[in-house]
N, C-alpha and C positions, 0 to 999 in steps of 0.2 A: 559711760564708756560702752561702745558698742563692740559684740563679741567679734571676734576673728574668722571669717568664714571658715577658713583653713582648719580651725579649732572645731568648730561644729563638725565638719567632714570627717575629722581624724576620731571625734569622738563617736559619729555614727559608724564608721568603719569598725571600730574598736566593738562596739555594741553588736553589730552584725557577726563580726569573727566570734565574738563569747557565746551567742546563740548558737552558731554552727558547731563550735566545739561540744557543747551541751548535747546536742542532737548527735552529733557523732558518739559521743560517750553514752549517752542514755536512749537515744532515739526521740522520736516526736511523738507528741499527745496523740491518740487516737480519735478522739472527738473533741470538737470545738469546745472551748471552756463556758460555762454558763454566760460569763461577760461578754463573748461575742455575740451572743445569741438573745441578749434581754431585751433590747429593742423590739426585735421581732415578735417575741414572745408577750412583750407587753401591748404590741399591736393585735394579737390574737385575741388575748384577754380582751380587750375593748371591742374588737369586732363582734365576737360571738357571744360575750357576756358570761362567758365559763372556760374552765380550761382544767383538764384532767391532766394527771400524772400519775405514771409507774417509775417507781425508783428501784433498781436493782442494786444491791449494796453488796460489790462484790471485795468488802474490806478482807475477807479471809484469804484473798489471792496475794495478799502483802506478805505472807509468809513465803510465797515465792521468791519474791524480791529480797527478803531478808537471807535468804539461802542462797539464791543463784544470780542476783542481780535484776537491775532495771529492766534489761532485755527481755529475759526470760519471763518477768512478770508480765511486760507489754504482748510478749506472744501469746499468752495465755488470756489476758484480758482481750486481744483482738479477737480469739475464736470465740470466747464468751460475746462479745459484742455482736459478731456477725451473726451468731445464731438468735440473738435477742431482736437484732434488726429484722431478720427473714422472718421469725415468728410472728411479729407485731405486724409487719408488712401484709402477712395472709390475714390476719383479723380485720385490720382497718384501713388498709390500701396505705397509700403514700403521704397520706396528709399529716404524718407524724413529724416531730422534730425532736431529734435524739442530740443530747449533749452529756457531757461530764460535769462534774461539780467544779465550782470556781477553784478550789485549791485540790478537792479530793478525787482524783482520777478515776479511783475504783467506785464511784457512784455512776451509775449509767441512769441518766434522767431521759425518760421516754415521754413527752408533752404531745397530747392528743386534744387539740382544739375540737370543740363540740357546741353547738347552740344550748343556751339555757332551756330552750323550750323541748329539750329530748330529755327529760328525765329518767327515762329506761334505761338510757346508756350510763349514766352515772351512778343508779342504784343498782341494776342487774349485769349489764354488759361488762362494765369495768372491773367488778368482784371477779367475774366468770374468767374474763381475759388474763387477769393476773393469777387465778388458780392454773388454769391450764399452762401459762407462762413457768409458774414454779414447778410444777410437773415435767416440762418439758426440759428445762434446764437442769434439773436433778438428774435426768436420763443423760444428759450430755456433759455433765461436770468430770466425771471419772475420766473420760478420753480430753478434756480441756485441759486438766491437770497435768496430765501424764506427759513426760516422765518426772516431774518436778515432785509432787506430792504422793506419798504412799495411800492416803484416803480420800475419799469425795469431800470436798468442805463444804460448809451451810454459806448458802448465798439467798439472804432474805430476800422477799420482794414486798414493798408498801406499795399503797394505793391513797390516791387522795385527789380533790378537786377543789379550784377556786370560783367563787361567782363575784363577777366584778361588783366592786363598790365605787360610783361614780367620785365619791369626794376622798377616796385614797388612792395615791400612787400605784400603779400596776406594779412597777418593781418591788413594793413593799408587800403588795398581795402574792406576787409571787414567792418572795422568799419566806413568808408565814405558810405557803404552799408545801416547800420543799422541806422545812423544819416539821411540819405535821406528818409529812409522807415518809421522812426518817424515821419518826416517832413508830408508823405504823409497821415499817419493817422491823424496827426493834422488837414491838410487839409480838410481830408473827414468829421472830426467832425464839422468843421468851417462852411462847406458846408451845413450840414445837419441841423444844427442850422439856418442857412440862409433861407433855405427851411422851416422849422417849423415859423419862425417869420413870413414868408409870407401867410403861412396858418393860423395863427392865426389872422393875420389882415383879410383875407377873412372870417374867422368865425366872426369877430367883426362887419364888414360891412354887412354881410349876417344874421346876429344874428341866427347863425346856432347852439347854443347850446341847450342842452335837460337838464331836471332836474330830477333826482331821489330822492325820499324821503325815507331816511332809517329809520326805526324804533327805539326809545330809550325806553328801558322797565324796569319796577321796577322788580328787581330779585327775590324778594319773591313771587310775586304775578303771574310774566310774564305779568303785565298789562302793555298797550304801552302809555306811558305819554307825547309822543311827537314824532317828526320828525325832523331828521337834513336834510335840502335841500343841495344836492351833485350835483355839474354841470358836466357835460359831454360834450366832444367835439365830432364831427363826427366820426363814426367808420372807422379806416384805415388811420387816420390821423397821429397817435403817439400822440395825445392830446387828448386822451378819459378820463384821470382822471385829477382831479382838480390839482393835483401836477404838472403833465405836463403841463397843461395850464398855470398856475401860475409862474412855472420855466421857459418857454419861455417868458412870460409877462414883468417878470423881466429884463430877458436879453434886451428884444426890446423895454422897457419904455412904456410899455401899460400895466401896473396893473391897472391904474385908470380907464381905460375905460372896463377892462376885468371885473373887480370887480362890477362897475355898471351894467353892463349886466347882470351879473350871480344873483345879487340881484332881479332885476327887471323881470328876467324870472323865479327865485323860487317864487316870490310873486305870479306871474300873474298865476301859477299852482298850488297854495298851496290850491285849493279849498277840502272841506272834511274833513278839520281838527276840531276837536268837541271842544265846547267850553271849554272843562277842560282840553285840550292838549294843547303842546306847539308846536311852530315851532321855530327851531333853524338854523340861518342864518348868516354864515360866513362875516365877515366883514374886510376892510382894514382902517387905519386911515383916510384915505382921504376922506371915505364916508361921513364924517361932512360938506366937503362942496360941495356935491352933491346935486343940487336944486331937484333931483328926489327923494331923501331920506331926505328932510325935514320934520318937525313933522306931518305938516297939510295933507300932501301929503301921508305918511306912515299910518296915522290913518284913512283916508280915504279910502286907499286900504286894511287896516284889516277889516275896518266895512263892506266891501263889500263880505269879507270871513266871517263874522259872529264872528270876533274876536276883542279883545281890547290890548293894548299896554302891559298889563301884560301876554299875550299869546306869546309875540315874544321875544325870547333869542338871543340875539347878541354875536356870537362867535368873541374872538380875540385871536390871535396865540401868545404863550407864546415867539416866537421869534419874531414877530414883536412888541409886548409889550414891550419886553426890549430895543429893539434897537431904538424905536420910543416913548419911556415912556412917555415924558410931553405931545406930540400929543394924544397917546392914552389915558392919563390921562383925558385929556380934553373933548376927544370923549366920554368914558363910563361914565365920571361925567354928561354930555350933555344929554345923553340918558337915564341914570337911573332918573334923575330928570322928563324926560317925562313919565316914568313908563315902561319902557322896562327893561329886565333883562339882566344880563351879564354873559357869560360863558368864563373861560379861557382854551384855547385848547392846546393839546400838553404836558400839565403838566408831567415834568420828561424826556422830551426828550433832556435833555443835556444842559438846559440851565439854568438860574437863576430860577427856578420854585417858590421856595416859596418866595423870593424877589417880582417877580411878583404877587403871591398870596397874599401876606400880604398887598401890597400896594394897588391892586386894589378892594381887598374884594368882588369877584364874587359870585353871587348867585350859580353858578355850577363851579366844578374844574374837566376837563374831562382828564383823566389819558391815555397818550400816549401809544400807540399798542405796543410800544417796551418793555414796562414794564409789559404788560399782555402775550407777547408771551412765551410760555414754562414756565410760573410762577410756575406750580405744581412740576418743577423741580429745582428751583432756592430759597433757603431760603432768599439771599438777596433781590430779588425782593418784596419777600413778607414783609419782614421787613420794605422795603421801603414803601411800601403801607399803612402798619400800621401807620407809620410816617404821610403820608399825610392825612390820617383817621381823626388820632388827630389834625393836623391843620387845617382840614376843619371842624371839629366838634367846634373848636373854634372861628372860624368866621362865622359859620351858614350857608357855603356852601355844597351842595349835591355834592357826589363824581361820575362819571361816566367813568365806565372802556369802552374804546374804542377797537374794533378788537378782540373782543371774537370770536374763530373760532373753538373752541374744547369744549367738556363736560367738560373735566379736567380742561380748564382754568376757565369755568363757575364756577364749584364746588370750587375751590379755590378762587376765586374773591368773590363768595356769603359767603364763610366761613369766610373771612375777614371782614365783615360786609358792604362792598361796596353798596351802594343802587340802584345803577341803572348801565344798561350796553347796549352796542350796539355791530353789529358785525355778520357775515355771520352764526354763529352758532343761532343767536336770531332771524334772520330774514334780506332777502336782500332788498335793495332798489327798490322801483317801481316808475312809472311814476306819479303816483296819490297817495295821502294819502286815499283816499277810496277804493283804491284797497285792503289793507291790507298788511301786511308785506309777501314777497314773501317766500315761503319755502327755509329754509336753506340748503346750500349744504356744502359737507366736504370740509374742507381746499384743497388748492390745493396740489397735490403731488408733492415732490422734484422732 
């Protein structure tokens, strides 16, 4: 029985309509998928007898899609792709072919055809180009992921090459080349992780952390009510920020040691906080077992600073609170009985915010910067903060908005009745509270 031409036409229209709806919802792919280029690549491999590959694994950008959706992910991926294309074009000219993975859109595949008779390119130039590209991408990443991610993600780059085998299908050789290069990128990521773990251990042994004190401001009056102590690793190590430090510490099982060092350095450098101001100190649940952080020692340290227990606010991360709730509840109850105040950090960052807030009943709720970023353009975020404001009011908690970077964000946050805030727009951290908040700088440009 022959197909009805009208049925075929309707099927084609339906397919087109579905494709258009997908593009409308998620945007179109930035690069042609591998399948569309496999014929051209096979021809290049046969013609030149060799084919080089640089693979940029942008899988870490998928966190942007998880938090903000496909369009935000593709915006960041497009910025990265443009930079990779420009950089590679300067090195090898226009003879490259750039695709994405067959399914893995986050894999940027840069194929470089070269004659097999040029061994120096494969042995020397290709590794050099990859290393220079790694350094260039690392410099650009913070702007690429802004304002979606707080920290610069890892984007490993692998290299490989295929030498044509006349008895084997070119498509099979290209598939094997991609698998090998993905392994190369994975090895590069693991190597960098080991190097950073070694750097962290040196930091712990040499106690080479520094502390900056970021002001927390009462928004109605711009009065500085306190300071958050933030630890910094040595410049140029890739471990300059708390997130980088504790990310590696978690992988290397050094969280207890790092947490202890951060607290000791913060308290040692906190001179100059006024008796009516607060010191916000980040803690992990294991601090309750730290002999350097027992009640008598902490009170003695605070007394030397001219402060009492009510001046100290212990910040617990929402993520840590949920994953280790019995231990955290024990720790917060213990420190509350000693007179210390409690703040729940990262509220609204995608975990069980209200559950943690209601169970811990903290003195302060710190709103995660992901809810602050671009809030002037997001009615949904504004409504969520109104809800948090209501919850905080019922618990008697004070709200602090983190990461305020623009006047527009400040105006909306203040208009929602949020009491306090911190961020570059209100003042950067300084090595000592006595120096006062450093002048605010514009938010980094994309």
